[in-house]
C-alpha positions in Angstrom: -25.8 74.0 64.6 -26.5 72.2 61.3 -24.4 69.2 62.4 -26.4 69.0 65.7 -29.7 69.0 63.8 -28.4 66.3 61.5 -27.3 64.2 64.5 -30.7 64.7 66.1 -32.4 63.8 62.9 -30.4 60.5 62.7 -31.2 59.7 66.3 -34.9 60.3 65.6 -34.9 58.1 62.5 -33.1 55.3 64.4 -35.6 55.6 67.3 -38.6 55.5 64.9 -37.1 52.5 63.1 -36.7 50.7 66.4 -40.3 51.3 67.2 -41.4 50.0 63.8 -39.3 46.8 64.3 -40.6 46.3 67.8 -44.1 46.7 66.5 -43.5 44.1 63.7 -42.1 41.7 66.3 -45.1 42.2 68.6 -47.4 41.7 65.6 -45.7 38.4 64.8 -45.9 37.2 68.4 -49.6 38.1 68.5 -50.3 36.2 65.2 -49.2 32.9 66.6 -52.2 31.2 68.2 -51.8 29.4 71.5 -52.0 25.7 71.9 -55.5 25.9 73.4 -56.7 27.9 70.4 -55.4 25.2 68.1 -57.1 22.5 70.2 -60.4 24.4 70.0 -60.0 24.8 66.3 -59.3 21.1 65.6 -61.7 19.5 68.1 -65.0 19.8 66.3 -65.9 23.5 66.3 -69.5 24.3 67.2 -69.9 26.9 64.5 -68.7 27.1 60.9 -67.2 30.6 61.5 -64.5 29.0 63.6 -63.3 26.6 60.9 -60.4 27.0 58.6 -58.5 29.4 60.8 -55.6 31.1 59.0 -52.5 31.4 61.1 -50.1 34.0 59.7 -46.5 33.3 60.5 -44.7 36.3 59.0 -45.2 38.9 56.2 -44.8 37.5 52.7 -41.1 36.9 52.0 -39.0 35.7 49.1 -38.7 32.4 50.9 -42.1 31.4 49.6 -42.2 33.2 46.3 -40.5 30.6 44.2 -42.7 27.8 43.1 -44.9 28.3 46.1 -48.4 27.0 45.9 -51.9 27.5 46.5 -53.0 27.2 49.9 -56.5 27.7 50.8 -59.4 25.9 52.3 -62.2 25.9 49.9 -65.3 23.6 49.8 -65.5 21.5 46.7 -68.6 21.9 44.5 -69.8 18.5 45.7 -69.8 19.5 49.3 -73.4 20.9 49.4 -74.7 17.6 47.9 -72.7 15.6 50.3 -74.1 17.6 53.3 -77.6 17.2 52.0 -77.1 13.5 52.0 -75.9 13.6 55.5 -72.3 12.9 54.6 -69.6 15.1 56.1 -67.4 16.4 53.3 -63.6 16.8 53.9 -64.0 20.6 53.7 -66.5 20.4 56.6 -64.0 18.7 59.0 -62.3 20.7 61.7 -59.2 22.2 60.3 -56.7 25.1 60.4 -54.3 26.5 58.0 -50.8 27.6 58.8 -48.9 30.0 56.6 -45.6 28.2 57.3 -42.4 29.8 56.0 -39.9 27.6 54.1 -36.5 28.4 52.6 -36.6 29.5 49.0 -37.7 26.7 46.6 -37.2 24.3 49.5 -39.0 22.2 52.1 -36.8 23.4 55.0 -39.0 25.0 57.6 -37.7 28.5 58.6 -37.1 29.4 62.2 -39.9 31.9 62.4 -42.5 29.1 61.9 -41.1 26.9 64.7 -43.3 28.5 67.4 -46.5 27.7 65.5 -45.4 24.1 64.9 -44.4 23.7 68.6 -47.9 24.9 69.6 -49.4 22.5 67.1 -47.5 19.6 68.4 -48.7 20.3 71.9 -52.2 20.6 70.6 -52.0 17.2 68.8 -50.7 15.5 71.9 -53.4 17.0 74.2 -56.1 14.9 75.8 -58.7 16.4 73.5 -56.9 15.4 70.3 -54.5 12.5 71.1 -56.9 9.9 69.9 -57.5 11.5 66.5 -55.7 11.2 63.1 -54.8 14.2 61.0 -54.1 15.0 57.4 -51.2 17.4 56.8 -51.8 19.0 53.4 -49.3 21.1 51.6 -50.6 23.9 49.4 -49.0 26.3 47.0 -50.1 29.3 45.0 -50.6 29.2 41.2 -47.0 30.3 40.2 -45.0 27.7 38.3 -45.9 24.4 36.8 -48.7 22.4 38.4 -46.7 19.2 38.8 -43.7 21.0 40.3 -46.0 22.7 42.8 -47.6 19.4 43.7 -44.2 17.8 44.4 -43.0 20.8 46.4 -46.2 20.9 48.4 -45.8 17.2 49.2 -42.2 17.7 50.4 -43.4 20.6 52.6 -46.2 18.6 54.1 -43.7 15.8 54.8 -41.3 18.3 56.4 -44.1 19.5 58.7 -44.9 15.9 59.7 -41.2 15.3 60.4 -41.0 18.4 62.7 -44.1 17.3 64.5 -42.6 13.8 64.9 -39.4 15.3 66.3 -41.6 17.0 68.9 -43.3 13.8 70.0 -46.3 13.4 67.8 -46.8 9.8 66.6 -46.2 9.8 62.9 -48.7 7.0 62.5 -51.5 9.6 63.2 -50.4 11.8 60.4 -51.1 11.4 56.7 -49.5 13.8 54.3 -50.5 14.9 50.8 -49.3 17.6 48.4 -52.2 19.5 46.9 -50.1 21.9 44.9 -52.3 24.7 43.6 -55.4 22.6 43.1 -57.3 24.0 46.2 -56.6 27.7 46.4 -57.6 29.5 49.5 -58.1 32.7 47.4 -59.3 31.5 43.9 -59.8 35.2 43.0 -56.1 35.9 43.8 -54.2 32.8 42.7 -50.8 34.3 43.6 -51.8 35.5 47.1 -49.7 34.6 50.1 -52.7 33.0 51.8 -52.6 30.2 49.2 -49.2 29.1 50.3 -50.1 27.2 53.5 -50.1 23.9 55.3 -53.6 22.7 56.3 -54.2 20.4 59.2 -57.5 18.4 59.0 -59.0 16.2 61.7 -59.9 12.9 60.1 -61.9 11.4 62.9 
């Protein structure tokens, strides 16, 4: 009788674990915006609340914990003055942030981020965006040396550009830059996962 109960217990645990894994898989699928959502985000949003969309690719993993960087979209202190003068600041341009996963201490894009980049490439090739140029910014959190983070973020921005190029986006429309941890999305939490991102900014 005891063995039967133990067997039933193991079966129940396995079933529960399967449900949890299924739920995590569904959450990941739901967190990847569609191509149309990306188009709407990058094609001059009508309200500020739509700007700087954060696209979560996966829960925080060790792949981004080493020398990752700050990734956040924050307006610079000069932005209000620029807006008052009728000049659109870079932070005010249509943009979205992707929490792209890379291999540990590397610029190699992990498979779980391929869907988001595939949707992004389709968005950039759409009729609504095909005439625009875009900045691809790499951001890290505040762990590690600032110069190391800047170099790593540049390599990761270049890697995203290369993936987009492989998917048919004209590389001449893309300008990359490594921001390192200089523009944290969460200044109050400099080591937060949200800081490790790739930001796409419409330059036109």
